[in-house]
N, C-alpha and C positions, 0 to 999 in steps of 0.2 A: 540393558538387553531387552529387546522387544519380546513380547509373549504372544504366541499364536496358538489357536486350538486345533490346527491341522498341520501335518508335515508339509514341507515346501513343495514336494511333487504334487500333492493334492491341492494346495493353494493355487498352483499354476493352472490347474484344470478346473477349478471351482467356478461355477456360473450360478449366481443366485437367481431365485425366481423373481420375475419382474411383472409388476401389475401396471402396465402402461395403458393410459386411456386410448381409445380407438383413434382419436385424432392427434396423437402425440407427434408423429412425423409431420403432419400437415401444420400443426401449431408452430413447430420450430422452423419449418420452411418459410411460413408467413412472417414470423417474428424476425428472422434473419434478413429477409427481403426488405421489411420495413426499416430495420436498422441501417441497411446499406443505402437508404435514401437520404440519410443525414450526412452532411459534411462533418468530419471529425473536428475541423477547425482547431488543430492543436496549437497551444501557446507554450513556449519554453522560455521563461524569464530567468536569466542567470541570478543565482542567489548568492549574495556576498557573505561568505562565512569563511573563517580562517582555517581551512583544511588544506594541507599540502599535497595530498595525493588524489583528491576527488574533486571533480567539477559537479556542482549542484545546481539543479534547475527547479524552480517552483513552476509546476506545469499544470495545464488543464486541457481538457478536450470535451467534445460533445458526446454525451452518452445517449442512453435511450430517450427518444423523443426530443433530442437536442439539449437536454439538461447538462449543465457543466459538471464535470467530474474533476476534482483537484487531486494533486499528488506531488510527490518528490520524484525526480529523476536524478540518480547519482551515477556518474560515469567515471571509471578510472582515468585519471589525468594522463597517464602514460600510454593509454590505448592509441594504437595507430590503426585507424580505420574502424569499421563496425566491430562490435563485440557482442557476444550473446547477452540477452537481457532476461533477468528473472522478474516476473510480475508478481508482486505481493499484494494481495487483497486482504485488508485487515478485517472487514466485516463490521457488523454492528457492535461488536464488543469494544471497539476503540477506533481511534483515528490514526492518521499517518504519523503522528507524534513529531519528535524532533529529528533533525538530520542525523545526528550522531547515533540514533537508535538503529540505523540501517547501514552501517559501514562494513559489515561482514562480506557481503557479496562483492562490492567494489574492491575490497582488499584482496579478494581471490581472482581479480581480473575480469569480473562480470559487471555489467550495468544492472541497476535495480530500479524498477518503477514501483513505487509504493503508492497504492491507489486508495483514496478515501471512498467511503460508501456514498452513493449518489444522495444528495441532499444533506450530507453530513460534513462536507468539506469546510475547512476553515482557511483563512489566509495564512501565509507562511509565518512561522515563528522559529526562532533559533534557540531560545532559552526559556526556562520557566519564568512566569511572572513573579517578580520579587514580592515578598510579603509587604503589607502596608506598614508605613512608618508610624511608630507610636508617637503620640504627642505628649505623653506623660510617662514617667517611670512607673513600672508596675509596683503595686504595694509590697512593702517588705513584710516578711513573716516574722513574727516575734518569737524569740526563743522562750521555751517554758522553763 
């Protein structure tokens, strides 16, 4: 159960004080105009993974300054035509992880684009890296 310190009617009306720089609107207008100058150049590479109800794509597109952004795109296989898409940005606390980490939205009939942080993206992987193989048996503990 979520906890709030104001009743719902007051939360709906609440407007926090904002301390915006004088050039806030100009900054975002300029930033969005610069971003629109770059071609997104999206790439959707089908990812071969044995999932029966989801189509998976290892995807990338040009982000700020043309830098490549990587991610997963999962689409419900039964979808007929376009479906709503949830964009999930993980942030600096982690990466896009494994495909099976993101099956909730497609199982509900929605696509999901799981986006890596710019400069943090990795190539696609489907399973954790196996531990190294031991070349010798571990030492046995002697019973006292």
